[in-house]
N, C-alpha and C positions, 0 to 999 in steps of 0.2 A: 812320854808323848813324842819327844824328839827321837827317843831310841827306836820307836815304831816306824819312823820315817827314814831311818838310817838304810842307805842302799837304793833308794828311789831314784836319785839322780843318775846312778849307773844304768839303771833299767831304762830310763828315758833316753840316755845316750846311746845305749845299744839299739833301742828301737829306731832312733833317728838314723843311725848308721845303717840299719837294715833297709829303711825306706829309701835313703839316698843310694844304696847299693842297687836296689831294684830299679830305681829310676836310671841309674848309670847304666846298667844292663840293657834296659829298654832303649835308651838312647843309642848305645853302642849297636845293639841288634838292629835298630832302625837304619842306622848309618851303613852298617854292613849290608843290609837287605837293599837299601837304595842304591848302593854302589854295584851290588850284584845286578839289580834290575836295570840300572843304566848300562852296564856292560852287555847284559842280555839284549836290551833294546838296540844298542849299538851293533851287535852282532846281527840281530833281526834285519835292521836297515841295511847293513853292509851285504848280507846275504841276498836281500831282495834286489839291491842294486847290481849285484854280481850276476844274479840270474837274468836281470833285465838286459845286462850287457851281452850275455851269451844269446839271448834272443835276438838282439840288434845285429849281432854279427851274423847269425844264421839267416835272418831276414835279408840283410844286405847281400849276403852271398847268393842267396836264391834270385833276388831281384836283378843283381848284376849278371848272373848266368843267363837269365832269360832275355834281358834287355840287350845283351850283347850279340844275340843271335839275330840274323837277317830274317830268318823264317823258322817257323816251328811246325813240325808234323804232328798232328794231333795224336797219331798212333805212337809217337816216340816220347811223348811227354812223361809216361810212367818210367821209361827207361832213363831218361834224363834225371828225373827226381831220385831214382834209385841210385844213381851215381853220386848225386848231391848228398843223399843220406849217407852213403858209405863215407864220404869225406867229412861230413859234420858230426854224425853220431858219435858220442863220446869224446868230441873234440873239446879240450879243456881251455877254459878262459881263466887266467890267474892274475892276481894283482896283490901287492904287498900293502896290507892295510896299516899296520904299525908294528913296532917291535914286540908289543905285548900279545897281539893276536896272532902275529905271524903270517904265513902265507895261507890264502884261502883259495878255494877252487870252484869254478862254475862250469857246467858242461851241458851239451844238448842231450837230453835224455832220449828223445825219438822224434822222427819227422814221419808223420802219416799223410799219405795221399789217397784221396777218395773222390768219387764222382758225387756232385751235389745236384740233385734235381730240385729246381725251383718250383714255386707254386704254379707258374704259367706253363710248366712242363718243358721249358727250356733247360739247358745243362751248363754247368760250369764245373770247375775242379777246385777242391779245398785242400790246402796244405796246412796241417796243424803241426806247429813246432812246440814241443814241450822242453823246457829248461829248468835245471835245478842248481842251486848253489848252497854250499855249506860253509859256515864260519864257526870254528870250534863247536861242532855239534848242533848248531843252529841252521836248520835247512828249510829253504823256501823254494816252493814250486810255482812256476809261471807258465802260461800257455798263450799262444797267439795264432790266429788264422791269417793265411794269405789266400785270397780268392784268385785263381788262375783261370782267366777266360781265354780258351784256346780256339774257340769257334769264331769264324769270320764275321766281322760286323755286317758284312754284306747280306748275311742270312738273318739278320736280326730286325729288319725293317719290312713292312708291307710293300713299300715301294721306294726307290731311291737311285742314286747315281753319284759316282765319284766326281762327275763333271757337273753340268747344269741340268736341273730338272724344270722342264717347261710344262705346265698343266693348263691345257686349253679346254675350257668347258667345265663340265660337272660331273666328274668321277666321284665315286663313293669309296673312301679308304678307311678301312677298320684296321688301325694299327698305326705304327710310327712311319714317317718319311724322312729321307736324308738327302740333303743337297751338298755335294762336296765343294761346289764352286758357288753357283747362283741358283736361287729359287724364283722362278717367274710364273705368275698365275694371271689368267684372264678368263672372263665369262664368255668365251668364244671358241667354239670347237672348229677345227680345221678338218677337211677331208677331201679326197679325191674321188670324182664320179665321172665316169665315162671319159677320163683323161683330163678332166678340167678341175683345177684347185677351187674349192668352195669354202665359205666361212658362215658359221650359224651361231648367232647370239643366243645364249642360254643362261642358266644359273651359274654361280660360283661353285666350286667343288665343295664336298663335305668331308672333313677329317674327324675321325674319332680316335684320337691319339696325339702324339707330339710331332712337331716339325723341328728337325735339327738342321741348322743352317750355320753360314759363316759371318764373320764380321766383314763390312765393306773395307775397301782399300785404305780409307782414312781412320778406321777403327772407331768411328763415332756413330755407326748405325749397322743395320743388317744388310748383307748382300742379298736382299729379297725384295721382289718388285711385283707390282700388280697393275692391271689395266682393266677398266670398267667400260663396257660397251653400251650403246642404247639398244633396247629391245627391237628385235626384228623378226617377224613371223615366218619369213622365208630365208633361205640361204642366199648369201651375196657372193659376187664374183671377186671382191676385193675386201681385205680385212679392215675392221674398224680400228683394231690395235696393230701397231707396227710389227713387223716381222722380227724374228729372234736376232737377226743381225743388227737391227736398229736399236735394240734395247740398251738403254744407257746413254744414248746420244741426247743432246740437249733438246732435240725436237721429238723425242720419243714420247709416245701415249702412256708409257709405263711410269709409274710413281713408286717411290720407295715405301715399303711396308714399315709402318711405324711400330716401335716397341711399346708406345704408350698412346692412350686415346687422346684425340684432339680434334679440333675443327678442321675439315678439309683433308684428313688423312684417314687411312684405314689401317687397323692393326691385323695381325695374323689371325685373330679370332674372327674378324669380319670377312676377311678374304677366304678363309677355309671354312667359314661358318662353323666353327668349333664352339662347343659349349664350355670349354675350359679356357679362361683368359690367360692362364700361365703355361700354355702348351707349346711355346717356342723356346728352344734352347740353342745355345752356341756350342757346337762340337768342333774342336780344332781338327782340321783335316789330317795334321801331321800325326794325330793319335788314332787315326782310322785304321783298323786292321782289315785290310783288304784280302782278296783271293788272288793267288799266284796260279793261274790255270796250268801252265807248262810244268811248274814244279810239282803241283798237286797230281797231275797226270802221271809224272814219274814216280811219285810217292806210291800211288796206287798200283802201278805196274810192279814196283818192288814187293809191295804187299801181296800181290797176286802170285808172284813167283815164290815168295818166301824170303824174308830179309836175311841177308849174310851179316850176322852179328860181329864176325871177326873183321870184316872190311866193308862196311856200308857204303863209304863214299866211292870206293872203286866200283862197287856194284852199280850205284846211281850213275856213275859215268858211262858204264857199259850200256845201261838202259837208254840214256840220252843219245848215245851214238847209234844204238839200234834203231831208235825212232826216226832216224834221218831218212829212211826209205822203207817201203813195205818189204822189199827183199831182204834188207839187212835185219829187219825185226823177225821175219821168218827164220832166218839162219840163226839168230840168237836164241829165240824161244823153242825151236822144235826139240833140242835135247832136254829142255827143262820141263815143259808142260805138254799136254795133249794138243796137237795142231790138226784141225780138220780142214782138209782140202775141199774146195767147193764142188758142187755137182755141176757137171757140164751144162751149159745154158740150152744146148740143142740136143735133144735125145737122138742117139745113134740109130742107124738103120738096123732093125731086127734081123736082117739078112746077114749082118756082120755079127755073128753069134758071140765070139769072145768079148768083143766091145760092148755089145748090148747086155751081156750077162754081167759085166763088171759095173756097168751103169745102173742096172737094176739092184745089184747088191749093195752099192754105195746109196742108192736111194732108200733101200729098206733100213740100212744103218742110220741114215740121217732122220728117217721117220721115227725110228725107235728112240733116237736120242732126244729129238725135240718134243716127244710126247711123254717123256719120263722126268722126275725130278732130279736135277743134277746136284753133284757134290763138290767137284773139284774145278780148279781154274782150267779153262780151255780157250783156244783161239780159233775162230773161223777165218781162214786164210783167203779172204777176197770179199766182195760186195755181198751183203746178205739182205734178203727180204723176208721178213716174218709176216706172213699173210693170213694165218689161220686156216690155211689149206691142208692138204693131205701130208705134206712132208714138213714144212716149217709152221706147225700149228700153234706153237706157244714157246715161251722160254721161262722155265720155272726151275729155281733152286729150292732145296729143302729149307724149311723155315729155320731150322737149327743152324743152317749154313749161311743164309742170307742175313739173319738177325740173330747172331750168336750171343749168348750170355754165359759166361762174361766174354768180352771182346778180346780175341788174340791180337795183340799189339804188333805182331811180327808176320802174321800169315792170315789171309782171308781169301775167299774164292770170288773170282771175277770172270765175267765172259768178255773176251776181248774180240773185237772185229777189226781185222787188218784191212780196212777199206770202208766203204759206206754202209750205213745201216738204214733200212727203210721198215717201218713198222706200219703196215697198211692192212687193216682188217677188211679183206675182200670177201669174206664169208659171213656177213653179219646175220644172214638168216640162220646160221648154225650156232650163233651165240657170240659173245664177246671174246676178244683175244686177250689172254692173261700173260703179263710180264712181271716176274718176280725175280729180279736179278740186279746185281751191281755190274754195270757194263762200261767198257773203255772203248771208244770208237776213234781210230785214227784219222777217219775221213769225215764225211758229212753225215748228218742225221736227218730223217724225214718221218713224220708221224701223221697218219691219216686215219679218218673214221674213228669208230669207238674202240677204246682200249682200256682195260683195267690194269692199273700199275702199282707196284710196291718196288721202287727202283731209284737208284742214283745212277745217272748217266754222265760221263765226261765225253765230249767230243772236241777234237782238235780242228775240225772244220766248221761249216756254218750249219744252222738248223732251220728247217721249215716245218711248221705246223699248219696243215692244210686240211680245212673242214674236219678238225679232229675234236673229239670228245674224250678228254683224258679223265677217266674215272678212277677212284681209289679202289685198289684190290683188298677184299676182306682179309684181315689179319688179326692176330692177338697182340695187344700192347703189353707194356711191362706190368700192368696190373691185372692181366688176364682178361681184359675186356676185348670183345670183337668190335674192331673198328675199321673204318676205311683208311688205308695207307695212301701214299702219294708218290709223285715223281718229283725228284730234285734233278734239274737239269743244269749242268755247268758247260757252257759252250764257248769255245775260244772265239768262234766267228760270230756273226750277226744271227739273231733269232728273228725270223719272219713268219708273222702269224697272218694266215689269209682266210677270209670269209668264214670265220667261226660263228656258225649259226646265223648266217646273214639274213636280215630282215625278219627274224623270228620274233613273234610277240611275246611280251612279258605278261603272262596270265596272272600272276601274283607277285606282290613285292618281296624282295629278298629279305630274309630275316636270319639272324643268328642267335645261338644260345650263349649268353654272356656268363652263365653259371657254370659252364664246363671249361676245363683247360683248353686252351687254343682257340676259344670262341668258335666252335664248329657251326657251319650253317645248318639251318633247319630245312629239312626236305619239304618242298611246297608242291604246288600243282604238277602233275605228271607231264603236262605239256609245256611247262616252263623250260627256258634254256638250261642245259646241263651245266653244272659248275665244274670247271677244271680243277682238278685236285693236283696242283703242281707249283713248284717254285722255280722260276726261270732266273738264270744268271748268264749275262753275256759279257765278254771282254770288249765289246764293240758298242757303238751307238745303237739306240733302239727307239722305235716309234710304235705305239699300240693305239688301236682305235676301238671305240665303243660308240659308233655312229650308226652305219648300217648294220654292222654286225653286234652281237651281244657278246661281251668278254667278262664273264664272271669267273673269278679265280679264288679258290682257297688255298692260299700258299703265299706267293709273293712274286715280285718282278723287280730286278736290280740290274743296272748297266754299269759297266766301268766307264763307259763313255757317256755322252749326254742322253737323257731319257725324255721323250716327248709323249704326252698323253692326251688323246682327244676323246671327248664324250659328250653325249646329250642325255636327256631323260625321256623316258616313255618309248612308244613304238614308232617304228619307221618302216617305210615301204619304198620300193624303187619308182621313181618318177621318170618323166621324159628327159629333163635336163638337170634334175638335182634330186636328192632324196626327200621324199615327203615324210614329214614327221609331226608328232604331237605338238600343239602350240607350247613352245618352251616357256611362256610366261604363265601357263596354267598348271604345268606339271610340277608340283611343289616337292613331292617326296623324293629324298635321295635314295630310297630303296628301289625306285623304278629307273635308276641310272643304267644305261647300257654298258657301263664299265665299273665293276665293283671288284675291289681287291680286299679279301678278308685274310688277314695274316694268320698263318698256322705256325705256332711255336713248337708244335709237337714234331716237327721234322728233325729236331735235335735228338729226340727220342727214337723216332722210327727209322732214321737213316744214318745214325751216328757212325756205323761202320764205314760208310762211304763219303762222309763229309770231308771237305778239302782242307789243306794247310792254310795257315795265316801268315802274313808277312810281319805282323807284330802281335805281341802278346799283351793282353790286358791283365794288370796286377793291381789288386787292392789290398792293402795291408789293414787288418783289423786291430782292435784294441787288445792290449795286454790284460790278462786276467790271472789273479792269484787263485790257486786252487789248493785243496788239502790233499788231493790225490789225483793222479793221472787216469784218464779213462782207458 
């Protein structure tokens, strides 16, 4: 029996040794695996941090480059980003992690720049930075967007001013408003009739949008005020609310607009009869990107000639010098572009055969020129009147030239007027006058009667809009849809708008389509006042009226100086001593206001070739994202 059990102890020992060996190997394997995973995780975290460092360096470089510039030309953004890309692409970011891992490398993989069309059809630019980092064969990829907004803030509001905005009465504003200094609102319209200043109590204005204002001097409230008048059915010869100069005095009828509801105070919601209680925002004036008209004019003149890439600063200096006088501009541009000498104002005597023949030949050439679609930059060397007549019938550039796709950042075609430009449709019976061109005017601008426009116009002088109906010229948008385009007018001097549809009745209320980008107005009764398809900007103060006149705008109005708006609701007619108007206590609909501004965000898409430079660039840095591969 004992003999049969002999050797069993040895087998047991061997079995136990095997079990412990297996367990030992398992523990050893787990330890080695854990150490490997720990090292891999460490490399993973280190590579992620290194890629993040590369992104931070690139973003800081881009931010610093644009913020250090006093002004940015929209057309030069791509070139500037190309320069940054050359400097940063492949740029290495290294760090010594530890003696085991050794040196690791992170780099910028690529910087992509592209146009970004937003839902409301406005535009900005997106810079996408891709960075990668590798630590001992462990690679991580990160991407980050920087939104670069190079369009002027002035063009992003239905109405506004870098100074004080004074709203008198009841305009209807569809879009945002901006007040760079103070916002002052009262339910009393001011107007001038037969030389006499008059004042009419009415409703408070209606805003469908947000109001962007400043903090007051003490920082504990808004630099926004209101004054409420007692209802009056007829115009008064003295205001119920103090004049602008008295606003803020201790005896002023104006009170501060409150940020919060309370007894005895009014909020912006009540003053602007808005449906949104949170529609007031503080926007620091120092961060406002305004328009530099003189610099923008030079930018577009350079673009019209063709940018000298080798020495752009020298070229800009030459253009600025040339703009000092009409003669110097003529001498500078004649060797560079086609210069059209003006037709003699007085037709020569046919008895003087040579002189009369030369006059007739020039007349035929001008007639052919202004009846055809133009392609190249040219300058009319003198005052020009486009009247829809035999000679100066219209001004049209080819669609591919006026609205090129893609945009040539260094060269585009402009029509330059070395003098004053008058657009006056004196041949209405023959049809509307069409303007499709980007135009630079060194003198004054005047627009009369009915004109169809797809145009951006810069003028270094003043502007007069006299009994004008500015309609949109039909054109194709980026989506291939036939739409009405518009005028974007950038005026160095004041913009004066006289008797636009004076005393014309409103047959049907104003309505707009909120389901389409840009909130386009809905065409209503044919006898309704026409809607001006235009965005107006002036470097000066501005005052606009919707009292006797009807001022309906699809676009916007912005002033670098103070902006004063006066409006009533309903219909009006001329009386003996004052304007007779509908009872302002009974006209409740804002859609019957005689001054309506419906903001058109599609100007960025329709007129982007002609839009001006900005004095500051808006930069917004997005979140970092880890990706498995770059797009």
